[in-house]
N, C-alpha and C positions, 0 to 999 in steps of 0.2 A: 357808408352803411350805418354809421353810428346815428346819423340823423333819422334814417328809416327805422332803426330800432326804437328810438325815443318816440317817434310818431305812432308806431304800432302800439307801444305801451299806452300812449295817451288814448288811442281809439278804443282799445280793449278795456281800459279803465272807465271810459265814458259809457261803454256798453254795460259794464258791470254796475255803474251808478244807476243807469236807467232801469236795469233789471230789478234792483233793490228798491228804487224809489218811484218808478213810473207806474201810474194807475190807468191812464187813458190810452186810447189807441193813437197811433202816430198821426192820423188825419185830424185829430182834435187839437193839435198843437196850435195855440193862438198867440203865444208870446215867445220870447227867447226860451229855447228849450233844446234838449237832446232827444231826437227821435231815433229809434233803433229798431232793427229787425234781425233776429238771430235765426239761422237755419243750420242746425248741427245734425250731422248724419254719421253713422258708422255702417260700413259695408263688409260683407263677407262673400267673396266671389269664388266660385269653383268652376274652372274652365278646362276644356279639352280641345286641343288643336290637332288631334290625331295620334299623339304619342303618350296618352295617359292624362289623368287629371292632375291639376295643380291649383293652388289657392292664392288669393290676393285679398288681404284683410287691411282695411285702411279707414281713416276718418276723412270727412269732408266738412269743414267748419267754416261757415260764411257769416261774417259780422258786418252789417251795414249800419253806419252811423251818420247822422246829419246834425250838424250844429246850426240851428235855425234861428233867425232873428225874429220871426213872427211877422215879418213884412215882405216875405218872398225871397229874401237872400239867404243862401245856405252854403256851408262847406260840407261836402259829401265824400265819404270814403267807403269802399267795399273791400274788406280784407279776407283773403282765402287762406286756409291752412289745409293742405292736402298733398298727396304725392305730386312732385313736379317732374317725375320721370315715368315713362311707360314701363309696365312690368315686362320682364323677360319671359317669353313663352316657354312653358315647361318648368319654370323655377318658382317655388313657393316664396311669397313675400308677406310679411306681417309687420305693419306699421313702419315700413321702410320708405326711404326717399321723401320724407315729409319736409315741406318747405312752407314758409309764410310769405305772401306777396300781396301787393295791391292789385286788385282787379280793376278798380276805378278810384280816382282821386281828383276831384274837380270842385269848382265854384259854380253855383247856379243862381238864377233869378227867375221867378215865376209869378205871373199874374193870371187872372181868369182868361185872358186873351192870348198870351204868348209866354214862352220860356226861352232862356238862353243859357248856355253852359260853356265853360272854358276849362280845359285841363285834360286829364287822362279819362277816357270814356270808351264805351262800346257803341259805335255808330248804329243808328236805327235802320236795320236792313234785314228783313226776314223775321219770322216768328217761331218757326218749328224748332230751331235750336234752343229756344227759351221755354216754350210752353208745351211741347209734345209730351203726352202723358206716359207714365211708366217709369220704372227705376232707371232705365237707360233708353227711353224712347227718343231722346234728342241726340243720341250718340253720333250718328252719321251726319245729321244736319249740322252738327257743331263744326263741321269742316268749313262752313262759311260764317261762323261767328267771328266778328272782327274784334279781337282782343288786342291789348297793348297799343292803343291808338291815342295820339295826342292831337288836340285841335279844338274846334268849336262846333257847337250844334245849336240850331234855333228851330223852334216849333211854333206854329200858329194854330190856335184852337177855334173851331167854328162849327155851328150846327147847320146842316143842310140835308135834305132828302130823308129826314127821319133818323139821321145818324149824328153822333158826336164824332167830329172829324179832327184829325191832326195832320197838318202838312209839316214835314220836317226836312231840313237841309243840314248836312254835315260836311265839314271840310277837315281833313286830317292827314297825318303821316304816321308811320310806324314809330312807336315810342322806343327811343334808344337811350333813355336816361336810366338812372339807377332803379327807377320804378319797375323796369322790366326784369330785374333780378329778383332774388328771393333770399330770405333768411332761413337758417337751418340748412337743409340740403340746398345747394346752390344750383340755380338754373342760369344758363348763359345769358348775359345782357345782350340785347340785340345790337348788331353792328351793321353799318351801312354797306360794308364789303360783303355781307351775306347775301345781298340781293333780295328778291322777292317783291311781290306787288305792293306798292305803297311805301317801300323802304327807300325814300328819297329825301333830299334836302328840301325844306319848305312844305307847305300844305298843298300837296299835288293830287290828292284823292278827294272824291266827292260822292256822297250818297244822297239821293232824293227819294222820299217815301210819302205816300198818302195812306193814312190808316183811319178806319172808321168803325163805329160800333153802335149797335142799338141796345139801349138799356143801361149803359155805364160808360165810363171813360175808356178810350182805346187801349191804354196800358193794362187794363184789368178785364179785357173783353173775353178772353178764353174762359176765365174762372167765373165771371159774374154776368157777362152779357148774354144776349139772345142770338145775335147775328153780327158778324164782323168781317172786315176785309183788310187787305193791305196790297198795294202795288208799289214797286220801287225800282230805281235805276242806280247803277253803280259804275264808277270809273276809278281805277287805281293806276297810277303811272308805273311804268316798269322800273324795277330796281337795277342795280349793277349786274351786267351780263345776263339779264333776263331776255326772254324770247320776244316779248312785246307787252303793251299795255293791256291790263285786264278790264273787261267790261262785263256787266252782269245785269240781269233783270229778274225780279221775283214777284210772285203773286200768290196770295193765300186767301182762303175763306174759312170761317168757323161758324158753326150753328149748334145751338143747344135746344133740345126737345125736352120739355117737361112731361114725364110719363106717369107721374103720380106724386103723392105726398112724399117728400124726401127722396125723390127718384128723378133722375134726368140722364139723358144721353148727350154727350158732347162729341161733335165731329169736327175734324180739322183736316184740311188739305192744303199743300203748298208745293209750288213748282218754282225752281230756281235754275237759271241757265247762265253759264259763265264762258266767255271767250278768253283764251290765254289765262286759264285759271292759275292763280298765284304766280303769274308772270311766266309760266311755262308755255309750251306749244299745245297743251291739252285744252280741248273744249269739252265741258262736262255738263250734264243735266241731272238735277236732283229732283226726285218726286217723293213726297212724304204724305202718307195718309194715316189717320188714327181715329179710333173710336174708344170712348171711355164711358162706362156705365156706373153712375153713382147711385147706390141704393143704401139708404140709412148711413151706417158707419163704414161701408165697404166701397171701394173703387176697383173695378175690373177694367183693364185696358188692353188694347192691341194696337201697336204702332209699327209701321213698316216704312223703310226708306230705301229707294233704289237709286244708286248713282250709276249713270250710263256714260261711258267714255265715247264721245261722238267720233273722235279720230284715233283713239287708242283703246283697244279692248282691255288692256291691262288696268285701266281706270275703273272698270266695272266693279261694283260692290253692292251686296244686298244685306240689309240688317233688319231683323224683326225682333220686337220686344213684346212679350206677353206678361203682364204684371197683375198682381192682386195686392191691395193695400187695405189694412184694417186701421181705421182712425180711432184711437183711444180718447182723443180730446184731452181734457184736463183731468181725467179720472185719476191719474197717478201723478198729477202735477205737484211740483215743489214750489215754483215761483210764478205760476200762472201759465206755464208753457203747455203747448198741445203736443201730444205724442202720437206716433203712428208706427206700425211695423208692416213690412212688405216683403214680397218675394217675386222673382221674375225668372222666366226662361228666355234666353237670348240666343239668336242664331245669326252668325256673321259669316258671309260667304264672299270671298275674293278669289281671283283666278289662281292664286298660289297657295291659298290656305282657307280652311273652313273651321270655325270655332263654335262650339256649343258651350253655353254657360248657364249656371244656376246662381242666382244672387239673392242674398238676404240683406235687409236694411232695417235699421232702427233710426228713427228721426224725431227730433224735438224742434219746435218752432215757437218763437216768442217775439212779439213786437209791442210797441207802445212808445211813450215819451215821458220825459221828466222835465218839468218846468224849471227854469233858471231864474231865481228871484234875486 
């Protein structure tokens, strides 16, 4: 863990250097440079699961740093600082269980036509867990966010049918290295004896996706595009003592309607189905739908996700997030960062528990680059 501590310090130091010295946006990086994106949030949640209200106050600090050669080759790291354990229902928590860990750590090479990546990464499968609007709009869809994966990913970019398209293939296994642990509050390092889909020796899991967008690149489609899609297939080998191999399919569409000057409506829909979900005997279906209305400095959104257990009703769950965010921009900026404040009402219903929650959020974002001469 001493190695991890040193590398975390290097990354945070690189981000601080970029914050102080970077003037341009990250996509303007033309030579050896440090590109960075900081997404720092503080949440105050007030929840009620039927036995009275309790609170959970915590930070979520994400630091993304890329050491780029300017010729397509880059070392990329995404470091998270946040609670690494779930809150205990009914118990107040304030800045507890905080740990720092690598969300991704990899080497990539990208040209106008293709990209390849090696290391720790999140396979490209599904979008709702990443872009669904609201303070907690992605909460239930995050069930199928594939974190702590080691392997390789390759993408091919092409234009067809009026879309900017990206075909991606990922091969991976569950990360059981020190990277799956954390500093500060410790989270357990993954072990092959734990089982679970994809927790095998060798690269035994595969994800294939085709993503397209009108108006911009696929990875920025929800925020900046006009219409986009994704379809994908997944296979994860069964782990030790699992019920069987996991297979999955996902499909999503997003559409933005311009309704006036500084006004638009963003719609997103995604369906994902899994057989032997996470290596168990459960077959589950996820359906997510969202609408976000951007008007001037305000964003109002409503997101709902339904998880349906095809063969076990105990897997059923419904989550709804209604959020309002006010974007302050750089009006109170210290180093060029953009600020926003938000609040949400969240409803989570499962067969054994229903939770109502009110959340408050303060957020600061900053990105750019610093040339290395």
